[in-house]
VEXDRENFI-240344 format. One record per residue (C-alpha): x, y, z. Coordinates in nm, 4 decimals, always signed. Layout:
N
PT,X,Y,Z
...
This chain:
152
PT,+0.0000,+0.0000,+0.0000
PT,+0.2792,+0.2449,+0.0884
PT,+0.4564,+0.1811,-0.2440
PT,+0.1345,+0.2603,-0.4294
PT,+0.0876,+0.5854,-0.2343
PT,+0.4496,+0.6826,-0.2988
PT,+0.4120,+0.6143,-0.6706
PT,+0.0891,+0.8147,-0.6977
PT,+0.2412,+1.1029,-0.5028
PT,+0.5536,+1.1197,-0.7214
PT,+0.3438,+1.0968,-1.0397
PT,+0.1289,+1.3892,-0.9240
PT,+0.4400,+1.6021,-0.8753
PT,+0.5833,+1.5054,-1.2146
PT,+0.2554,+1.5571,-1.4002
PT,+0.2052,+1.9025,-1.2473
PT,+0.5472,+2.0245,-1.3668
PT,+0.4547,+2.1067,-1.7320
PT,+0.1633,+2.3339,-1.6345
PT,+0.2203,+2.6886,-1.7601
PT,+0.1456,+2.9658,-1.5158
PT,-0.0928,+3.2277,-1.6493
PT,+0.0951,+3.4762,-1.4390
PT,+0.4110,+3.3647,-1.6167
PT,+0.6203,+3.2763,-1.3116
PT,+0.7758,+2.9808,-1.1386
PT,+0.9487,+3.0120,-0.8034
PT,+1.2419,+2.7920,-0.7038
PT,+1.4090,+2.8183,-0.3667
PT,+1.4643,+2.6859,-0.0180
PT,+1.2216,+2.5704,+0.2492
PT,+1.3174,+2.5504,+0.6169
PT,+1.1933,+2.3574,+0.9226
PT,+0.9447,+2.0963,+0.7899
PT,+1.1229,+1.9865,+0.5731
PT,+1.4497,+2.1691,+0.5020
PT,+1.5265,+2.1395,+0.1328
PT,+1.4227,+2.2555,-0.2139
PT,+1.0835,+2.4131,-0.2837
PT,+0.9054,+2.4906,-0.6131
PT,+0.5883,+2.6916,-0.6767
PT,+0.4113,+2.7234,-1.0116
PT,+0.1394,+2.9875,-1.0491
PT,-0.1346,+2.8291,-1.2585
PT,-0.3539,+3.1408,-1.2465
PT,-0.4150,+3.4546,-1.0459
PT,-0.5690,+3.2581,-0.7591
PT,-0.4281,+2.9060,-0.8053
PT,-0.0812,+2.7550,-0.7591
PT,+0.0894,+2.4171,-0.7278
PT,+0.3783,+2.3728,-0.4848
PT,+0.6113,+2.0930,-0.3986
PT,+0.9158,+2.0353,-0.1828
PT,+1.1655,+1.7656,-0.1028
PT,+1.4014,+1.7730,+0.1894
PT,+1.5145,+1.6321,+0.5187
PT,+1.3764,+1.6993,+0.8637
PT,+1.6008,+1.8447,+1.1289
PT,+1.4160,+1.6962,+1.4268
PT,+1.4683,+1.3669,+1.6038
PT,+1.3008,+1.1640,+1.3247
PT,+1.5559,+1.2711,+1.0576
PT,+1.3905,+1.1372,+0.7445
PT,+1.3515,+1.2435,+0.3829
PT,+1.0155,+1.3984,+0.3054
PT,+0.8340,+1.5277,+0.0014
PT,+0.5078,+1.7112,-0.0304
PT,+0.2852,+1.8602,-0.2988
PT,-0.0073,+2.0978,-0.2533
PT,-0.2731,+2.2707,-0.4582
PT,-0.3035,+2.6251,-0.3205
PT,-0.5880,+2.8714,-0.3464
PT,-0.4699,+3.2302,-0.3138
PT,-0.7620,+3.3796,-0.1220
PT,-0.6939,+3.7524,-0.1073
PT,-0.4261,+4.0161,-0.0858
PT,-0.3764,+4.1506,+0.2638
PT,-0.1358,+4.4242,+0.1580
PT,-0.0697,+4.5604,-0.1917
PT,+0.1570,+4.8481,-0.2959
PT,+0.3683,+4.9308,-0.5991
PT,+0.6681,+4.7607,-0.4357
PT,+0.5248,+4.4479,-0.2734
PT,+0.2183,+4.2429,-0.1887
PT,+0.1193,+3.9997,+0.0845
PT,-0.1357,+3.7291,+0.0034
PT,-0.3140,+3.4714,+0.2191
PT,-0.3461,+3.1177,+0.0835
PT,-0.4905,+2.7829,+0.1836
PT,-0.4962,+2.4481,+0.0137
PT,-0.4708,+2.0721,+0.0306
PT,-0.2112,+1.8148,-0.0569
PT,-0.0097,+1.5219,+0.0634
PT,+0.3209,+1.4438,+0.2277
PT,+0.5253,+1.1254,+0.2306
PT,+0.8100,+1.0472,+0.4701
PT,+1.0654,+0.7769,+0.3966
PT,+1.1694,+0.6111,+0.7209
PT,+1.1811,+0.2457,+0.8245
PT,+0.8132,+0.2549,+0.7356
PT,+0.6841,+0.5114,+0.4848
PT,+0.4222,+0.7462,+0.6232
PT,+0.1606,+0.9405,+0.4266
PT,-0.0133,+1.2493,+0.5628
PT,-0.2885,+1.4709,+0.4259
PT,-0.1753,+1.8381,+0.4406
PT,-0.3885,+2.1506,+0.4793
PT,-0.1469,+2.4443,+0.4378
PT,-0.2448,+2.7940,+0.5562
PT,+0.0051,+3.0676,+0.4843
PT,+0.1230,+3.4088,+0.3800
PT,+0.3131,+3.4905,+0.0607
PT,+0.5329,+3.8027,+0.0601
PT,+0.6183,+3.9030,-0.2985
PT,+0.8448,+4.1877,-0.4037
PT,+0.7291,+4.3577,-0.7213
PT,+1.0695,+4.5248,-0.7724
PT,+1.3019,+4.2237,-0.7379
PT,+1.2180,+3.8617,-0.8296
PT,+1.1924,+3.7264,-0.4736
PT,+0.9069,+3.5609,-0.2869
PT,+0.9031,+3.4742,+0.0858
PT,+0.6482,+3.2492,+0.2518
PT,+0.5418,+3.1432,+0.5982
PT,+0.2907,+2.8633,+0.6576
PT,+0.1249,+2.6543,+0.9261
PT,+0.0198,+2.3058,+0.8183
PT,-0.2271,+2.0822,+1.0025
PT,-0.1716,+1.7215,+0.8870
PT,-0.3617,+1.3967,+0.9309
PT,-0.1782,+1.0627,+0.9180
PT,-0.3665,+0.7523,+0.8088
PT,-0.0935,+0.4860,+0.7823
PT,-0.0577,+0.4021,+1.1534
PT,-0.3979,+0.4938,+1.2844
PT,-0.5444,+0.8399,+1.2570
PT,-0.3196,+1.1052,+1.4115
PT,-0.3228,+1.4843,+1.3791
PT,-0.0043,+1.6909,+1.3616
PT,+0.0709,+2.0628,+1.3344
PT,+0.3845,+2.1697,+1.1466
PT,+0.5151,+2.4869,+0.9920
PT,+0.7707,+2.6126,+0.7460
PT,+0.9156,+2.9248,+0.5938
PT,+1.1143,+2.9841,+0.2829
PT,+1.2398,+3.1986,+0.0002
PT,+1.1997,+3.1533,-0.3750
PT,+1.3619,+3.3204,-0.6734
PT,+1.1016,+3.3936,-0.9408
PT,+1.1646,+3.3040,-1.3044
PT,+0.9470,+3.4069,-1.5994
PT,+0.8064,+3.1200,-1.8050
């Protein structure tokens, strides 16, 4: 069962890669805390994005993890000529490779800080997660990161 979930999860990430962002940007950068690694965000439209990350945890579990989310950009909290701050929420999945692979449903809630003058994007998110592989458990994690924005 875990191999099937891993395969489906990886296929979802790979299939989402060719999507062209209507906004014409893709962000590539670093994510810290849960996990610490590489992060990618593709804007599919003005209010829709796909994100994914792969990295290693720094806590006592020390495992490789990957996640992918579909994000809905709800509204702009702050908007000027130089920058904007947007709130987003979404849903996705996370897999951890340990002695036993673990799959969790993710519900990210976050803030995106985008500079309109330089191609940088910062984010901060809190992520409630539900694990189904070893009984139903609820976890709360968070992360922050920075992305360099490239035109498509």
